[in-house]
DOBAVEX-214674 format. One record per residue (C-alpha): x, y, z. Coordinates in Angstrom, 1 decimal, padded with zeros to 4 digits. Layout:
% DOBAVEX-214674
X / Y / Z
X / Y / Z
...
% end
This chain:
% DOBAVEX-214674
X / Y / Z
-019.4 / -031.0 / -020.8
-015.6 / -030.5 / -020.5
-014.3 / -031.3 / -017.0
-012.6 / -028.3 / -015.4
-009.5 / -028.9 / -013.3
-008.8 / -027.1 / -010.1
-006.3 / -024.9 / -012.0
-008.9 / -024.0 / -014.6
-011.3 / -023.0 / -011.8
-008.7 / -020.9 / -010.1
-007.9 / -019.2 / -013.4
-011.6 / -018.4 / -013.9
-011.9 / -017.2 / -010.3
-009.1 / -014.6 / -010.9
-010.6 / -013.4 / -014.2
-014.3 / -013.1 / -013.4
-014.2 / -010.4 / -010.7
-011.9 / -008.1 / -012.8
-014.2 / -008.7 / -015.8
-017.1 / -007.4 / -013.7
-015.0 / -004.4 / -012.6
-014.1 / -003.3 / -016.1
-017.7 / -003.9 / -017.3
-018.9 / -001.2 / -014.8
-016.0 / 001.1 / -015.7
-016.5 / 000.7 / -019.5
-020.2 / 001.6 / -019.1
-019.3 / 004.8 / -017.3
-016.6 / 005.7 / -019.8
-018.4 / 004.8 / -023.0
-019.5 / 008.3 / -024.0
-016.0 / 009.7 / -023.6
-013.9 / 007.1 / -025.4
-011.3 / 008.4 / -028.0
-012.0 / 012.0 / -027.2
-008.7 / 012.6 / -025.4
-005.1 / 011.5 / -026.1
-002.1 / 011.1 / -023.8
000.6 / 013.6 / -024.7
003.3 / 012.9 / -022.0
004.3 / 010.8 / -019.0
006.8 / 012.1 / -016.4
008.3 / 011.1 / -013.1
009.6 / 013.4 / -010.3
010.9 / 012.5 / -006.9
010.3 / 014.5 / -003.7
011.7 / 014.0 / -000.2
010.5 / 011.8 / 002.6
008.3 / 009.4 / 000.7
010.5 / 006.3 / 001.2
012.2 / 006.5 / -002.1
009.0 / 006.6 / -004.2
008.4 / 009.1 / -007.0
005.4 / 010.9 / -008.4
004.1 / 010.2 / -011.8
002.3 / 012.7 / -014.1
000.2 / 011.8 / -017.2
-000.7 / 014.7 / -019.4
-003.3 / 014.9 / -022.1
-004.4 / 017.2 / -025.0
-007.5 / 018.1 / -023.0
-005.4 / 020.0 / -020.5
-006.2 / 017.6 / -017.7
-003.5 / 015.7 / -015.8
-003.5 / 012.6 / -013.7
-001.1 / 011.9 / -010.8
000.2 / 008.7 / -009.5
003.0 / 007.4 / -007.3
005.5 / 004.7 / -008.2
007.6 / 002.5 / -005.9
010.8 / 003.6 / -007.7
013.2 / 006.5 / -007.7
012.9 / 009.3 / -010.2
015.7 / 008.2 / -012.4
014.6 / 004.5 / -012.3
011.0 / 005.4 / -013.2
012.1 / 007.8 / -016.0
014.2 / 005.1 / -017.6
011.4 / 002.6 / -017.5
008.8 / 005.2 / -018.8
011.0 / 005.6 / -021.9
010.6 / 001.9 / -022.7
006.8 / 002.3 / -022.5
006.0 / 005.6 / -024.2
005.3 / 004.0 / -027.5
002.5 / 002.1 / -025.8
000.9 / 005.2 / -024.3
001.6 / 008.4 / -026.1
-001.2 / 009.3 / -028.5
-003.5 / 006.7 / -027.0
-006.9 / 007.1 / -025.2
-006.2 / 007.4 / -021.5
-009.5 / 005.7 / -020.7
-008.4 / 002.4 / -022.2
-006.9 / 001.5 / -018.8
-007.4 / -002.2 / -019.1
-005.6 / -002.3 / -022.5
-002.7 / -000.1 / -021.2
-002.3 / -002.3 / -018.1
-002.2 / -005.5 / -020.1
000.3 / -004.0 / -022.6
002.6 / -002.6 / -019.9
002.6 / -005.6 / -017.6
003.2 / -008.2 / -020.4
006.4 / -006.6 / -021.6
009.3 / -009.0 / -021.8
011.8 / -007.4 / -024.2
014.1 / -005.7 / -024.0
013.4 / -005.6 / -020.3
010.7 / -007.3 / -018.3
007.9 / -005.2 / -017.1
008.8 / -003.0 / -014.1
005.7 / -003.3 / -012.0
006.4 / -000.4 / -009.5
006.7 / 002.1 / -012.4
003.6 / 000.7 / -014.1
001.8 / 001.0 / -010.7
002.4 / 004.7 / -010.7
001.2 / 005.1 / -014.3
-001.9 / 003.1 / -013.5
-002.8 / 005.2 / -010.5
-002.3 / 008.3 / -012.6
-004.6 / 006.9 / -015.4
-007.4 / 006.2 / -012.9
-007.0 / 009.7 / -011.4
-007.2 / 011.1 / -015.0
-010.2 / 009.0 / -015.8
-012.0 / 010.3 / -012.8
-011.3 / 013.9 / -013.8
-012.4 / 013.2 / -017.4
-015.6 / 011.5 / -016.3
-016.3 / 013.8 / -013.3
-016.4 / 011.0 / -010.7
-014.2 / 009.8 / -007.8
-011.9 / 006.8 / -008.4
-013.8 / 004.9 / -005.7
-017.0 / 005.2 / -007.9
-015.2 / 004.1 / -011.0
-013.9 / 001.1 / -009.1
-017.5 / 000.1 / -008.2
-017.8 / 001.4 / -004.7
-018.0 / 002.9 / -002.3
-018.5 / 000.3 / 000.4
-017.6 / 002.9 / 003.0
-017.3 / 006.7 / 003.3
-014.1 / 006.6 / 005.4
-011.3 / 004.0 / 005.8
-009.7 / 002.8 / 009.1
-006.0 / 003.6 / 009.4
-003.0 / 002.7 / 011.6
000.0 / 004.8 / 012.5
003.5 / 004.1 / 013.8
005.2 / 004.0 / 017.2
007.8 / 006.7 / 016.7
010.1 / 008.4 / 019.2
010.1 / 005.8 / 021.9
012.4 / 003.4 / 023.5
010.3 / 000.3 / 024.1
012.7 / -001.1 / 026.6
012.2 / 002.0 / 028.8
008.9 / 002.1 / 030.7
009.0 / 005.9 / 031.1
009.5 / 006.4 / 027.4
006.6 / 004.1 / 026.7
004.4 / 006.1 / 029.1
005.4 / 009.4 / 027.4
004.6 / 007.9 / 024.0
001.2 / 006.7 / 025.2
000.3 / 010.1 / 026.4
001.3 / 011.7 / 023.1
-000.7 / 009.4 / 020.9
-003.8 / 009.7 / 023.1
-003.6 / 013.5 / 022.5
-003.3 / 013.3 / 018.7
-006.4 / 014.9 / 017.0
-006.4 / 012.1 / 014.4
-007.4 / 009.7 / 017.2
-005.5 / 006.6 / 015.9
-006.3 / 003.5 / 017.8
-003.8 / 001.2 / 016.2
000.0 / 001.5 / 015.9
002.8 / -000.7 / 014.7
006.1 / -000.5 / 016.5
009.4 / -001.6 / 014.9
011.2 / -004.6 / 016.4
014.7 / -003.4 / 015.4
015.4 / -001.2 / 018.4
014.4 / -003.9 / 020.8
016.8 / -006.3 / 019.0
019.6 / -003.8 / 018.8
020.0 / -004.2 / 015.0
019.8 / -001.8 / 012.1
016.4 / -001.5 / 010.5
015.6 / -003.7 / 007.5
018.8 / -005.7 / 007.7
018.9 / -009.5 / 007.9
019.6 / -010.6 / 011.5
021.5 / -013.6 / 012.7
019.4 / -016.2 / 014.6
018.2 / -014.3 / 017.7
019.7 / -015.0 / 021.1
017.7 / -015.8 / 024.2
018.5 / -012.3 / 025.6
017.2 / -010.7 / 022.4
014.0 / -012.6 / 022.7
013.6 / -011.6 / 026.3
014.1 / -008.0 / 025.3
011.4 / -008.3 / 022.6
008.9 / -009.7 / 025.0
009.7 / -007.0 / 027.6
009.6 / -004.2 / 025.0
006.2 / -005.0 / 023.7
004.9 / -005.8 / 027.2
006.0 / -002.3 / 028.2
004.0 / -000.8 / 025.3
000.9 / -002.7 / 026.2
001.2 / -001.7 / 029.9
001.6 / 002.0 / 028.9
-001.4 / 002.2 / 026.5
-003.8 / -000.3 / 028.1
-006.2 / -002.4 / 026.1
-007.8 / 000.4 / 024.1
-004.9 / 000.8 / 021.7
-003.9 / -002.0 / 019.3
-000.2 / -002.6 / 018.9
001.3 / -004.5 / 015.9
004.8 / -005.9 / 015.7
006.7 / -004.4 / 012.8
009.4 / -006.5 / 011.2
011.3 / -005.8 / 008.0
011.7 / -009.4 / 006.7
014.9 / -009.7 / 008.7
014.2 / -012.8 / 010.7
015.0 / -016.5 / 010.0
012.5 / -019.2 / 010.6
013.3 / -020.2 / 014.2
013.7 / -016.5 / 015.2
010.3 / -015.6 / 013.7
008.6 / -018.5 / 015.5
010.3 / -017.4 / 018.8
009.3 / -013.7 / 018.3
005.7 / -014.7 / 017.8
005.8 / -016.7 / 021.1
007.5 / -013.8 / 022.9
004.9 / -011.2 / 021.9
001.8 / -013.3 / 022.2
001.1 / -012.3 / 025.8
000.8 / -008.7 / 024.6
-002.0 / -009.7 / 022.3
-000.6 / -008.0 / 019.2
-002.8 / -006.8 / 016.3
-000.5 / -008.7 / 013.9
003.1 / -009.5 / 013.2
004.2 / -007.9 / 009.9
006.8 / -009.3 / 007.5
008.6 / -011.6 / 009.9
010.2 / -013.7 / 007.1
011.8 / -013.1 / 003.7
009.1 / -011.7 / 001.3
008.6 / -014.5 / -001.3
006.4 / -017.5 / -000.3
008.2 / -020.5 / 001.1
007.6 / -023.4 / 003.4
009.0 / -021.2 / 006.2
005.8 / -019.2 / 006.1
003.8 / -022.4 / 006.7
006.1 / -023.4 / 009.6
005.5 / -020.0 / 011.2
001.7 / -020.2 / 010.5
001.5 / -023.6 / 012.2
003.5 / -022.4 / 015.2
001.5 / -019.4 / 016.3
-002.0 / -018.0 / 017.0
-000.8 / -014.5 / 016.4
-002.3 / -012.9 / 013.2
000.3 / -012.7 / 010.4
000.5 / -010.0 / 007.7
002.8 / -009.6 / 004.7
002.9 / -008.3 / 001.2
004.3 / -004.8 / 000.8
007.0 / -005.9 / -001.6
005.0 / -008.5 / -003.5
003.7 / -007.8 / -007.1
000.5 / -008.8 / -008.9
-001.7 / -011.8 / -008.2
001.3 / -014.1 / -008.8
003.1 / -012.8 / -005.7
000.1 / -013.1 / -003.3
-001.5 / -016.3 / -004.7
000.5 / -018.9 / -002.8
000.0 / -017.0 / 000.5
-003.8 / -016.9 / -000.1
-004.0 / -020.5 / -001.5
-002.2 / -021.9 / 001.5
-003.7 / -019.6 / 004.1
-000.1 / -018.8 / 005.1
-001.0 / -015.4 / 006.5
-004.2 / -013.9 / 008.0
-004.0 / -010.6 / 006.2
-002.3 / -009.6 / 002.9
-000.7 / -006.2 / 002.7
-000.1 / -004.9 / -000.9
001.3 / -001.5 / -001.7
-000.6 / 000.2 / -004.5
002.7 / 001.8 / -005.7
004.4 / -001.6 / -005.9
001.8 / -004.3 / -006.5
000.2 / -003.1 / -009.7
-001.6 / 000.2 / -009.0
-005.4 / 000.2 / -008.8
-005.8 / -002.3 / -011.6
-003.3 / -004.9 / -010.4
-004.2 / -004.6 / -006.7
-007.9 / -004.9 / -007.4
-007.2 / -008.2 / -009.1
-005.3 / -009.2 / -005.9
-008.1 / -008.1 / -003.6
-010.8 / -009.9 / -005.7
-008.8 / -013.1 / -005.6
-008.3 / -012.8 / -001.8
-012.0 / -012.2 / -001.4
-012.7 / -015.7 / -002.7
-010.8 / -017.1 / 000.3
-012.3 / -014.6 / 002.8
-008.8 / -013.0 / 003.2
-008.8 / -009.4 / 004.3
-006.6 / -006.8 / 002.5
-004.6 / -004.1 / 004.3
-002.7 / -001.5 / 002.4
001.0 / -000.5 / 002.9
001.8 / 003.2 / 002.6
004.8 / 005.3 / 003.6
004.4 / 007.5 / 000.6
003.0 / 010.9 / -000.3
-000.5 / 012.3 / -000.1
-001.1 / 010.9 / -003.7
-000.7 / 007.4 / -002.4
-002.6 / 008.1 / 000.8
-005.6 / 009.3 / -001.3
-005.2 / 006.4 / -003.6
-005.5 / 004.1 / -000.6
-008.6 / 005.9 / 000.5
-010.3 / 005.3 / -002.8
-009.2 / 001.7 / -003.0
-010.1 / 000.9 / 000.6
-013.6 / 002.3 / -000.1
-014.1 / 000.2 / -003.2
-013.5 / -003.3 / -002.0
-015.6 / -005.4 / 000.4
-012.7 / -007.2 / 002.1
-010.7 / -004.1 / 003.2
-009.0 / -004.2 / 006.6
-007.1 / -000.9 / 007.1
-004.4 / 001.3 / 005.7
-001.0 / 002.4 / 006.9
-000.6 / 006.1 / 007.4
002.0 / 008.8 / 007.7
-000.7 / 011.4 / 008.6
-000.5 / 013.1 / 011.9
003.3 / 013.0 / 012.3
005.2 / 015.9 / 013.8
005.4 / 018.7 / 011.3
002.6 / 017.3 / 009.2
004.9 / 017.0 / 006.1
002.5 / 014.8 / 004.1
-000.5 / 017.0 / 004.8
001.5 / 020.0 / 003.3
001.1 / 018.5 / -000.2
-002.6 / 019.5 / -000.4
-003.3 / 022.9 / -001.9
-007.0 / 022.7 / -000.9
-008.5 / 021.1 / 002.2
-006.1 / 018.9 / 004.1
-007.0 / 015.2 / 004.6
-009.6 / 014.7 / 007.3
-008.8 / 012.0 / 009.9
-010.9 / 011.5 / 013.0
-011.1 / 008.6 / 015.3
-008.5 / 006.9 / 013.2
-010.7 / 007.1 / 010.1
-009.7 / 008.9 / 006.9
-012.6 / 010.4 / 005.0
-012.6 / 009.3 / 001.3
-012.3 / 012.4 / -000.9
-015.4 / 013.0 / -003.0
-013.9 / 015.2 / -005.8
-013.2 / 013.8 / -009.3
-010.3 / 011.3 / -009.6
-008.3 / 011.1 / -006.5
-009.8 / 014.4 / -005.3
-006.4 / 015.9 / -004.5
-005.4 / 019.4 / -005.5
-001.6 / 019.4 / -005.3
000.4 / 022.3 / -003.9
002.9 / 023.1 / -006.6
005.1 / 025.2 / -004.2
005.3 / 022.2 / -001.8
006.7 / 020.0 / -004.6
009.2 / 022.7 / -005.7
010.5 / 023.1 / -002.2
010.8 / 019.4 / -001.5
012.5 / 018.0 / -004.6
015.1 / 015.3 / -004.1
018.6 / 016.6 / -004.9
019.2 / 016.5 / -008.6
015.5 / 016.4 / -009.6
013.9 / 019.0 / -011.8
010.3 / 020.2 / -011.4
008.3 / 018.2 / -013.9
% end
């Protein structure tokens, strides 16, 4: 018998779970193969979804699938043009084939995973509508009927105790009942959000400890608080921040270091007992594999609109499950991405929780639904049970919230 190297074993470990996934899906789709063809793929950007855009896949059946890409409208449209020959006129149910063809592109441009992610989400939504089943069922679930979510600490000055008390009162009155919030570190540091920071001073570190201590004092022990970074810290600063916030017992520290894996992540891991989370800008299994292999973080945090859609992110989750690593989902996008997160979170065993923009003042995201709005109670989002994503989109909402220069579909 041929001896298998560790690399061979890891390669098999990656392949087998996804093979099982597609076997289940193929069985459900078998009777409907080659009955419908893709006729068009479009991208359109709306406001206040962190620069993402919506993707629409049309078919000759009259059914349409919706997805969300981690790219602007113009960027996604340009990349879609390079892939139309792979998709137009093809069976939308051949999702595995389409994913392989799109992600293996090398010429003239390498595959753009954020755009492919949006197309993949739309194909799964379309498959659910064609087969009359929720995406969570097509993905092999559900493990759960609702998914835990966390929200954001918005509208507070963490260095001001009175502001923290006001914020604590507001969040405890939210009907969604969130019990976990992540609060951005930038205001405590006095630096612009998501910008690289010079090595932090002793005073900045004192401010960080005081800021998160104020939040903990205001909300008590019943609310979890996470430390939200934007990859802006260098290694000694990240280590020092972890030390400064540890007395507050944070839920996790997110994205303390530059996104790609490096020895810096291992230095941070060795230095702290605080749970570490990262991954919102990483793509495919290749981006997460070194973090999982080296146990560099406690929780991985892909974004379905960046990491590979349902197909690519399921491969990531299956690989992480071999190492007992939980999977959280990043989401500052639209209701399309929120519903996609619900289905994905229901379909994997090692799900942790999803980020959420639901419940914010004005309920902008909720306005995207033409039918029943998303249901969140006690911090749990009920997984939609309708076909595909289970989302009926309010066309008037889209028309009223187009990004400047965008045309409606």
